[in-house]
PyMOL CGO cylinders between C-alpha atoms (Angstrom):
from pymol import cmd
from pymol.cgo import CYLINDER

trace = [
    CYLINDER, -52.25, 165.48, -41.12, -55.20, 163.63, -39.68, 0.3, 1, 1, 1, 1, 1, 1,
    CYLINDER, -55.20, 163.63, -39.68, -57.14, 164.25, -42.88, 0.3, 1, 1, 1, 1, 1, 1,
    CYLINDER, -57.14, 164.25, -42.88, -54.42, 162.56, -44.93, 0.3, 1, 1, 1, 1, 1, 1,
    CYLINDER, -54.42, 162.56, -44.93, -54.33, 159.62, -42.53, 0.3, 1, 1, 1, 1, 1, 1,
    CYLINDER, -54.33, 159.62, -42.53, -58.12, 159.30, -42.65, 0.3, 1, 1, 1, 1, 1, 1,
    CYLINDER, -58.12, 159.30, -42.65, -58.11, 159.53, -46.46, 0.3, 1, 1, 1, 1, 1, 1,
    CYLINDER, -58.11, 159.53, -46.46, -55.41, 156.83, -46.75, 0.3, 1, 1, 1, 1, 1, 1,
    CYLINDER, -55.41, 156.83, -46.75, -57.28, 154.58, -44.32, 0.3, 1, 1, 1, 1, 1, 1,
    CYLINDER, -57.28, 154.58, -44.32, -60.54, 154.98, -46.22, 0.3, 1, 1, 1, 1, 1, 1,
    CYLINDER, -60.54, 154.98, -46.22, -58.74, 154.39, -49.51, 0.3, 1, 1, 1, 1, 1, 1,
    CYLINDER, -58.74, 154.39, -49.51, -57.15, 151.18, -48.22, 0.3, 1, 1, 1, 1, 1, 1,
    CYLINDER, -57.15, 151.18, -48.22, -60.51, 150.04, -46.84, 0.3, 1, 1, 1, 1, 1, 1,
    CYLINDER, -60.51, 150.04, -46.84, -62.21, 150.75, -50.18, 0.3, 1, 1, 1, 1, 1, 1,
    CYLINDER, -62.21, 150.75, -50.18, -59.51, 148.83, -52.07, 0.3, 1, 1, 1, 1, 1, 1,
    CYLINDER, -59.51, 148.83, -52.07, -59.87, 145.86, -49.72, 0.3, 1, 1, 1, 1, 1, 1,
    CYLINDER, -59.87, 145.86, -49.72, -63.66, 145.79, -50.04, 0.3, 1, 1, 1, 1, 1, 1,
    CYLINDER, -63.66, 145.79, -50.04, -63.55, 146.01, -53.83, 0.3, 1, 1, 1, 1, 1, 1,
    CYLINDER, -63.55, 146.01, -53.83, -60.84, 143.34, -54.02, 0.3, 1, 1, 1, 1, 1, 1,
    CYLINDER, -60.84, 143.34, -54.02, -62.87, 140.99, -51.82, 0.3, 1, 1, 1, 1, 1, 1,
    CYLINDER, -62.87, 140.99, -51.82, -65.99, 141.63, -53.91, 0.3, 1, 1, 1, 1, 1, 1,
    CYLINDER, -65.99, 141.63, -53.91, -64.05, 140.85, -57.09, 0.3, 1, 1, 1, 1, 1, 1,
    CYLINDER, -64.05, 140.85, -57.09, -62.61, 137.66, -55.61, 0.3, 1, 1, 1, 1, 1, 1,
    CYLINDER, -62.61, 137.66, -55.61, -66.07, 136.57, -54.46, 0.3, 1, 1, 1, 1, 1, 1,
    CYLINDER, -66.07, 136.57, -54.46, -67.50, 137.17, -57.96, 0.3, 1, 1, 1, 1, 1, 1,
    CYLINDER, -67.50, 137.17, -57.96, -64.68, 135.19, -59.58, 0.3, 1, 1, 1, 1, 1, 1,
    CYLINDER, -64.68, 135.19, -59.58, -65.11, 132.36, -57.06, 0.3, 1, 1, 1, 1, 1, 1,
    CYLINDER, -65.11, 132.36, -57.06, -68.86, 132.24, -57.74, 0.3, 1, 1, 1, 1, 1, 1,
    CYLINDER, -68.86, 132.24, -57.74, -68.30, 132.19, -61.52, 0.3, 1, 1, 1, 1, 1, 1,
    CYLINDER, -68.30, 132.19, -61.52, -65.77, 129.37, -61.22, 0.3, 1, 1, 1, 1, 1, 1,
    CYLINDER, -65.77, 129.37, -61.22, -68.11, 127.33, -59.04, 0.3, 1, 1, 1, 1, 1, 1,
    CYLINDER, -68.11, 127.33, -59.04, -70.86, 127.72, -61.66, 0.3, 1, 1, 1, 1, 1, 1,
    CYLINDER, -70.86, 127.72, -61.66, -68.48, 126.62, -64.41, 0.3, 1, 1, 1, 1, 1, 1,
    CYLINDER, -68.48, 126.62, -64.41, -67.41, 123.57, -62.43, 0.3, 1, 1, 1, 1, 1, 1,
    CYLINDER, -67.41, 123.57, -62.43, -71.05, 122.63, -61.79, 0.3, 1, 1, 1, 1, 1, 1,
    CYLINDER, -71.05, 122.63, -61.79, -71.84, 122.95, -65.52, 0.3, 1, 1, 1, 1, 1, 1,
    CYLINDER, -71.84, 122.95, -65.52, -68.81, 120.88, -66.50, 0.3, 1, 1, 1, 1, 1, 1,
    CYLINDER, -68.81, 120.88, -66.50, -70.21, 117.84, -64.68, 0.3, 1, 1, 1, 1, 1, 1,
    CYLINDER, -70.21, 117.84, -64.68, -73.85, 117.47, -65.73, 0.3, 1, 1, 1, 1, 1, 1,
    CYLINDER, -73.85, 117.47, -65.73, -75.83, 114.86, -63.84, 0.3, 1, 1, 1, 1, 1, 1,
    CYLINDER, -75.83, 114.86, -63.84, -76.10, 111.51, -65.61, 0.3, 1, 1, 1, 1, 1, 1,
    CYLINDER, -76.10, 111.51, -65.61, -79.32, 110.99, -67.51, 0.3, 1, 1, 1, 1, 1, 1,
    CYLINDER, -79.32, 110.99, -67.51, -81.88, 108.74, -65.90, 0.3, 1, 1, 1, 1, 1, 1,
    CYLINDER, -81.88, 108.74, -65.90, -81.74, 105.15, -67.11, 0.3, 1, 1, 1, 1, 1, 1,
    CYLINDER, -81.74, 105.15, -67.11, -84.18, 104.32, -69.87, 0.3, 1, 1, 1, 1, 1, 1,
    CYLINDER, -84.18, 104.32, -69.87, -85.86, 100.93, -69.77, 0.3, 1, 1, 1, 1, 1, 1,
    CYLINDER, -85.86, 100.93, -69.77, -85.72, 99.93, -73.44, 0.3, 1, 1, 1, 1, 1, 1,
    CYLINDER, -85.72, 99.93, -73.44, -85.74, 96.21, -72.89, 0.3, 1, 1, 1, 1, 1, 1,
    CYLINDER, -85.74, 96.21, -72.89, -84.24, 93.40, -70.90, 0.3, 1, 1, 1, 1, 1, 1,
    CYLINDER, -84.24, 93.40, -70.90, -80.93, 93.76, -69.14, 0.3, 1, 1, 1, 1, 1, 1,
    CYLINDER, -80.93, 93.76, -69.14, -77.90, 91.73, -70.15, 0.3, 1, 1, 1, 1, 1, 1,
    CYLINDER, -77.90, 91.73, -70.15, -78.33, 89.55, -67.06, 0.3, 1, 1, 1, 1, 1, 1,
    CYLINDER, -78.33, 89.55, -67.06, -81.93, 88.74, -68.02, 0.3, 1, 1, 1, 1, 1, 1,
    CYLINDER, -81.93, 88.74, -68.02, -80.89, 87.85, -71.57, 0.3, 1, 1, 1, 1, 1, 1,
    CYLINDER, -80.89, 87.85, -71.57, -78.08, 85.60, -70.31, 0.3, 1, 1, 1, 1, 1, 1,
    CYLINDER, -78.08, 85.60, -70.31, -80.47, 83.89, -67.89, 0.3, 1, 1, 1, 1, 1, 1,
    CYLINDER, -80.47, 83.89, -67.89, -82.99, 83.29, -70.68, 0.3, 1, 1, 1, 1, 1, 1,
    CYLINDER, -82.99, 83.29, -70.68, -80.35, 81.85, -73.00, 0.3, 1, 1, 1, 1, 1, 1,
    CYLINDER, -80.35, 81.85, -73.00, -78.97, 79.56, -70.29, 0.3, 1, 1, 1, 1, 1, 1,
    CYLINDER, -78.97, 79.56, -70.29, -82.35, 78.35, -69.03, 0.3, 1, 1, 1, 1, 1, 1,
    CYLINDER, -82.35, 78.35, -69.03, -84.56, 75.64, -70.47, 0.3, 1, 1, 1, 1, 1, 1,
    CYLINDER, -84.56, 75.64, -70.47, -88.23, 76.44, -69.98, 0.3, 1, 1, 1, 1, 1, 1,
    CYLINDER, -88.23, 76.44, -69.98, -91.10, 74.08, -70.65, 0.3, 1, 1, 1, 1, 1, 1,
    CYLINDER, -91.10, 74.08, -70.65, -93.87, 76.48, -71.64, 0.3, 1, 1, 1, 1, 1, 1,
    CYLINDER, -93.87, 76.48, -71.64, -94.01, 79.72, -73.58, 0.3, 1, 1, 1, 1, 1, 1,
    CYLINDER, -94.01, 79.72, -73.58, -92.67, 82.24, -71.16, 0.3, 1, 1, 1, 1, 1, 1,
    CYLINDER, -92.67, 82.24, -71.16, -93.17, 85.59, -72.84, 0.3, 1, 1, 1, 1, 1, 1,
    CYLINDER, -93.17, 85.59, -72.84, -90.30, 87.21, -70.93, 0.3, 1, 1, 1, 1, 1, 1,
    CYLINDER, -90.30, 87.21, -70.93, -87.84, 84.49, -71.93, 0.3, 1, 1, 1, 1, 1, 1,
    CYLINDER, -87.84, 84.49, -71.93, -89.02, 84.63, -75.55, 0.3, 1, 1, 1, 1, 1, 1,
    CYLINDER, -89.02, 84.63, -75.55, -88.64, 88.40, -75.60, 0.3, 1, 1, 1, 1, 1, 1,
    CYLINDER, -88.64, 88.40, -75.60, -85.14, 88.17, -74.13, 0.3, 1, 1, 1, 1, 1, 1,
    CYLINDER, -85.14, 88.17, -74.13, -83.97, 85.44, -76.52, 0.3, 1, 1, 1, 1, 1, 1,
    CYLINDER, -83.97, 85.44, -76.52, -85.47, 87.08, -79.62, 0.3, 1, 1, 1, 1, 1, 1,
    CYLINDER, -85.47, 87.08, -79.62, -83.84, 90.37, -78.64, 0.3, 1, 1, 1, 1, 1, 1,
    CYLINDER, -83.84, 90.37, -78.64, -80.39, 88.85, -79.20, 0.3, 1, 1, 1, 1, 1, 1,
    CYLINDER, -80.39, 88.85, -79.20, -80.51, 86.13, -81.81, 0.3, 1, 1, 1, 1, 1, 1,
    CYLINDER, -80.51, 86.13, -81.81, -82.81, 85.23, -84.69, 0.3, 1, 1, 1, 1, 1, 1,
    CYLINDER, -82.81, 85.23, -84.69, -81.55, 81.63, -84.72, 0.3, 1, 1, 1, 1, 1, 1,
    CYLINDER, -81.55, 81.63, -84.72, -82.08, 81.18, -80.99, 0.3, 1, 1, 1, 1, 1, 1,
    CYLINDER, -82.08, 81.18, -80.99, -85.54, 82.69, -81.38, 0.3, 1, 1, 1, 1, 1, 1,
    CYLINDER, -85.54, 82.69, -81.38, -86.42, 80.12, -84.05, 0.3, 1, 1, 1, 1, 1, 1,
    CYLINDER, -86.42, 80.12, -84.05, -84.90, 77.19, -82.12, 0.3, 1, 1, 1, 1, 1, 1,
    CYLINDER, -84.90, 77.19, -82.12, -86.81, 78.09, -78.97, 0.3, 1, 1, 1, 1, 1, 1,
    CYLINDER, -86.81, 78.09, -78.97, -90.06, 78.37, -80.93, 0.3, 1, 1, 1, 1, 1, 1,
    CYLINDER, -90.06, 78.37, -80.93, -90.60, 81.99, -80.06, 0.3, 1, 1, 1, 1, 1, 1,
    CYLINDER, -90.60, 81.99, -80.06, -91.25, 83.34, -83.56, 0.3, 1, 1, 1, 1, 1, 1,
    CYLINDER, -91.25, 83.34, -83.56, -94.55, 85.19, -83.58, 0.3, 1, 1, 1, 1, 1, 1,
    CYLINDER, -94.55, 85.19, -83.58, -94.90, 85.38, -79.80, 0.3, 1, 1, 1, 1, 1, 1,
    CYLINDER, -94.90, 85.38, -79.80, -96.41, 88.78, -78.88, 0.3, 1, 1, 1, 1, 1, 1,
    CYLINDER, -96.41, 88.78, -78.88, -93.81, 91.28, -77.67, 0.3, 1, 1, 1, 1, 1, 1,
    CYLINDER, -93.81, 91.28, -77.67, -90.82, 89.67, -79.39, 0.3, 1, 1, 1, 1, 1, 1,
    CYLINDER, -90.82, 89.67, -79.39, -88.56, 91.28, -81.93, 0.3, 1, 1, 1, 1, 1, 1,
    CYLINDER, -88.56, 91.28, -81.93, -89.63, 90.68, -85.53, 0.3, 1, 1, 1, 1, 1, 1,
    CYLINDER, -89.63, 90.68, -85.53, -86.58, 89.69, -87.57, 0.3, 1, 1, 1, 1, 1, 1,
    CYLINDER, -86.58, 89.69, -87.57, -86.52, 90.48, -91.29, 0.3, 1, 1, 1, 1, 1, 1,
]
cmd.load_cgo(trace, "trace")
């Protein structure tokens, strides 16, 4: 009688341990899937002037050749680049 009770107790304990191990493995797999579903955003790439810099250059009147302003204006508009006299300034966009 005590052997049957001991066997049942060990069986129940084994089932509980295996169930908990399975649940832990499933939980770990789900956490990895959730982490992969949301990749970190790529780092910003500095390709040129920001929109605020371009707007500031278009809305500002400068007296001398400011290379940054010329670069910002020529980045957006060929006509504005010509009107501001920035055609051929080093570092500006070459329009076809």
